[in-house]
N, C-alpha and C positions, 0 to 999 in steps of 0.2 A: 198768466205765465209771461215771463220776460223774454223779449226778443234778444237775439245775439248782440245787436248793437247796444241795447240797454245794459246787457251784462258787461260788454266791453267798456262802456261809459262808466259804470259803477267800479269796475276794476281799476281804470285809470284814476278815477277820483280817489279811491282808497290808496293807491300807490303814491299819488301826489301828497296826500295827507301824511302818509308814513315818512316820506322824504322831509316834509316840513317839520314833523315832530322830531325826527332824528337830528336835523340841523339845529333845532331849538335846544336840544339836550346838550349839544357840544359847544354852545357859546361859552366863552371864557377861557377855553383851552388856548386859543390864539393869543390872548392877552398874556398868559403865562409864558408861552413860547417866545413871544416878542421880548418880554422882560429878560428871559434867560439869554436870548441872543444878544441883547444889548449888553448885558454883563459879560458875556463871552467876548464881545468886541472890545470892551474896556480892558479885560485881562490880556487879550491878544496885543493890544497897543502897549500895555505896560511891559509885557515880555519882549516885544520888539525893541523897545527902548533899552532894555537891560542886556540884550544880546547884540554883540557887534559881529561884523563879518569874520573876524579872526577868533571869536570865542569858541573854545573847545568844550563841547557839551558831552556829558555821559550818554552812552547809547540809549539808556532807558528814557532819558529826557527827549532825545531825538525821536524815539519811537512813539512817545505820548503825543508829541506835536504832529507827527505824521498821521496817527490815528484820529486825532481831533479834526484835522483837515479832511481826511477821508470820510469820516462820519458826516460832517457838514456838507461835503460835496454830494454824498449819497442822498441826503435830505433835499438838497437843491434840485438834483436831477429828478427825484421822485415828484416834487412839487411842480416842476415844469411839465412833467408828463401828465400829472393830474389835471393841470389847466387844459391841456389839449384834449384829454379824455372827457372832461366835464363839458367842454364846448360841443363836442360831438354828441354826447348823450343828450344835452339840452336841445340840440337841433332835432335829433330823432324823436324826442319826447313831444316837442311842439308839432312836428309833422304828424305824429300819431294822433294827437288831440284834434288837430285841424281835420284830419281824415274822418275821425269819428263824428265830430260835430257837423261836418259838412256831408256826412253820410257817403263819403268817398272810400275808395279802397285803401287798405292799410298795406303799403308797400314802401320799400326803401329804394333810393337811387342805386342803380347798378354801378355807378362810378366809384363807390366806396370800396 
């Protein structure tokens, strides 16, 4: 019969493997997003050259530009937040692994 520590070790091993598998499945999406963002930047630059400070634009055009900026800002804020969450998750995961491997207690800092 497995001990509690063996069960925890097995669980962590399975979770890490699931994370690695999930990351491997999503490779390539970043490349597509980067390509789309590069093209979006090119289009943005072309439009910026076409529009002067005194250009009168129809409301629907102004609305589309506002939406595009809002959507990209939302993605940027999400990605910045994900970086912070990922760093915290990685630190907690490493701490849990060290505790199991060193046969120490599994506890988090109370500072968080």
